[in-house]
C-alpha positions, 0 to 999 in steps of 0.5 A: 058526313053522318056516320049512324051507329050500326041499324041492328047487331051482326048477323054472323053470330047466328043463322041469317034472316032473309033480308026484306028489301032489295040490295037497290032499295037498302043502298038508296035508304043508305044514301038517303039516311047514313051518307047524308052529303054523299054525291053517289054510291057504287053498289058492287059485289055478288049481288050485283054479279048475279052470283049472291049466296044467303049470306052475301054482303053489299059492297058500297063504295060511298063518294063524297065530294070531300072526306077528311080521311078515307075509311071503310066500316061494317054494319047491317042496314035493313037486314043486309051485312054491309061493307062500306068503303067511303072516299072522295076522288082524292082519296080514291086515286091515292088507294088505287095508285099508291096501295092497291096497285103496288100490290096488284089488287084489283078488287077495289077498282073492278068494284068501282067498274061494275058498280050499279049508280045510285041514284044515278050516274053523276060526274063523280061516279064517271070520274070514279069509273074512269080512274078505276079503267086507267088503273086496270089498263095500266096493269100492276107492276112487274115482279122484279128479278129479286122478287122472283128469287125470294119467292122461288125460295119462300115457296121452295121452303114451304114444298120441303114441308110437305114432303115428309110432315110429322102429322096431318096437322102439319100438312094441312097447315103447310098446304094452306100457305102453299095453295096462296103463295103458288096461286099469288106468284102465278098470277104476279109472275105472269103479269096479272092481277092477283086476289085472296082467298077465294078470289085467288083460283078465279084470277088463275082460271082468267089466265088458264082455265086447264092450269087452274083446273090441275091446281084445284084437283092437285089440292083436292088430293092433299086436302081430302086425301092427304096426298101431297105428290100432286101439289109438289109436281105441280109446284116444280112444273110452275116454277120451272120457267123461272128457275125451279125450286131454289135453295143453293146459292140464294143470298139476301143482305139487309141493308147496312143501316139496319142495326141498333135501336 
């Protein structure tokens, strides 16, 4: 596997210059220069969906007949920042079923499903897309009763930090954690894939657009105006079907062999 060093420095250190080449050209060039011996590349992400901003990167999945170990790398090529995920079919299967699915992460699956095949469709890209489709159809694992209780307890603790914060800095720090934990809990507790960062709200919208809008508006009130009330009330509503806030009678034992060195 050929892995040349990045062709230029990272664009994150200043204003970004618009790439001179199209995403397709850059991806084809990667296949012909950096990833010699690869079967194909799947070009995915915002540039494929038509949602790219001036700071979007190229997300590529590079498929080899065989790799010693899967890896990911970041570099700049033809003016594009690139996030590359290098796999063969065995490593891809492992990541999708053993790493991503247990964490309810569908990101790699969706990248494969939407990916534009370069230089074109091959038997390997077809197998990869079929594999991703099977995982997406199977869905993420359901949260257990204990997992739901643990998350209710943790979210309840975080909400208490919003009720009487000692400073605005403390309020914002606690609110940032509540945002991620609550959105993730909502997606997982309803049997859906989850996300991270900006992807969390997108996941919520795919489940319930109206609730996602209320969620966004409640956190706008908190982050912009320092008013935690709407977030606290919405959290109470979202936890209610699972028993509400949790503190009294919560108990967890560590495994009995967790002792000594």
